[in-house]
C-alpha positions in Angstrom: -16.1 -17.3 17.2 -14.6 -13.9 16.2 -15.6 -13.0 12.6 -13.0 -12.3 10.1 -12.6 -8.9 9.0 -11.8 -9.4 5.3 -11.8 -5.3 4.6 -9.6 -4.2 7.5 -7.3 -7.2 8.2 -4.8 -6.9 11.2 -1.9 -6.0 9.2 -3.3 -3.0 8.0 -4.0 -2.1 12.0 -0.8 -2.1 13.0 -0.2 1.4 14.6 -1.9 3.7 12.4 -4.8 2.6 10.0 -2.8 2.5 6.4 -5.9 3.8 4.6 -6.1 6.9 7.1 -2.2 7.4 6.7 -2.8 7.3 2.8 -5.6 9.6 2.7 -4.6 11.8 5.4 -1.4 12.6 2.7 -3.9 13.1 0.0 -2.1 10.1 -1.9 -2.9 9.4 -5.4 -3.3 5.9 -6.5 0.3 4.6 -7.0 1.4 6.4 -4.0 -1.1 4.7 -1.7 -0.7 1.2 -3.4 3.2 1.6 -2.5 2.2 2.0 0.9 0.0 -0.6 1.1 2.0 -3.0 -0.3 5.0 -2.5 1.6 3.2 -2.2 4.7 1.5 -5.6 4.3 4.1 -7.8 2.6 5.4 -9.1 5.7 2.0 -10.5 6.7 0.5 -11.1 3.6 2.3 -12.2 0.4 6.0 -11.6 0.9 8.0 -11.0 -2.4 5.0 -10.5 -4.6 3.7 -7.7 -2.4 7.2 -6.0 -2.9 7.2 -6.8 -6.8 3.9 -5.1 -6.8 4.9 -1.9 -4.9 7.9 -1.9 -7.0 5.7 -1.9 -10.3 3.5 1.0 -9.0 6.9 2.8 -7.8 8.1 2.8 -11.6 4.8 3.7 -12.9 5.0 6.7 -10.7 8.6 7.4 -11.7 7.5 7.1 -15.2 4.7 9.6 -14.7 6.8 12.2 -12.6 9.7 12.1 -15.5 6.7 12.9 -17.9 5.7 15.9 -15.9 9.1 17.8 -16.1 
């Protein structure tokens, strides 16, 4: 039987590995989480993951507004 990979499940390995993509663009915490949740929502938690991505996006928008 093949061991289950809880750290790098298949939904993170379609095409480019999500962590590699995030690191290659030097993304910060909120940016990386937005990418992570949008990438996996169909394969894992559906609407819950989209809501998490939205939460991080709203935090990033507020942070960006505060920098101006």
